[in-house]
N, C-alpha and C positions, 0 to 999 in steps of 0.2 A: 503573440500573447493570446490567451484563450478569451473568448467573449464571455464575460462573467454573467451577463443577463440570461444566458441559456441555462445557468445553474440555479437561477432564482425561482424557477418554476416549481411549484409544489407538486410533488408526485406521490402517489399512494403506494408505489412499489418499493420494497425493501430488499436488500441483499444481506446475506450473512457473510462475515469475514472472519478469518482466523488471525489472531495476534498472539505473539509470545506472551507468556505469563508476566514477564517483566514489563511489557508494554501495557498490559491490562492493569497492572499495579500502578504504573505511571498515570494512566487515565483515571483510575480511582482516586489517586492523590489529587490530581488536578480538579476532578469533580468535587472533592471535599473542600479544597481551597476556594473554589467558586462559591460553594454554599456558605462557607464561613465568612468570606469577604462581602457577599451580597445579601446574605440572609435568605436567598432563594435557592430552591433545589433545581438541578438541571439533570435531565436524563443523559445517559451515555450517547444516545442517538443525537440529541441536540448538541451535546458537547463536540461530537465528531463533525457535525454539520458546521459548527462555528470554527473548528480547527481547519477544516477543508476550505471554508470561505477565506479565512485569514491567510492560509497558504497560497491561495490563488491571488490574493491581493499583493502578496510579497513573493511571488514565484521566482523572480530573478535572484533575490537573496537566498531563497531556499535551494535553488538549483546550484548556486555557487558552493553551498555547504555539502552537497551530495558528492559521493566519491565518483571519480571519473569512470566511464564505462570500461576503459582499458584496465582498470584495477579489479573489475569483476572477474572472479575465477571462471565463470561460464565462458568467457572469451579466451581462455588460455588454450594452448595447443591440445589437440585431442590425444588421448592415451591409446597406444596400440596394445590391444589385448591379445594379439597373436592369433586371432581367429580369422579364418577366411570366410568372407561373406559374398553374397551375390545380390546386388541391388534389385535385380528383377524378381527376387523371391522375398522381398521385404514383407509382404502380407503373410506369407507362409511362416517366416521367422517370428513375426509379431503375434500372430493369432493362433499358433499351434503349440 
């Protein structure tokens, strides 16, 4: 389990993240519902902070709901493209 106190430190650094449009819409709906139910506005930054704190407090439950790694297509067998390659020339292939 992750030590939660390490995440409680206030940091002035921010990172940008990309989310699908549907995810952004869900966050907007949640943000609106928070405002309606509490009468207070919450920024998306603060909403995401609260969501991540909640996820860490309930990480076992969250992990159980996540798909198994074996179901991830990235772990499927590699596709043979029929091209001969030479691992010693990886830089040449990649950068030229």
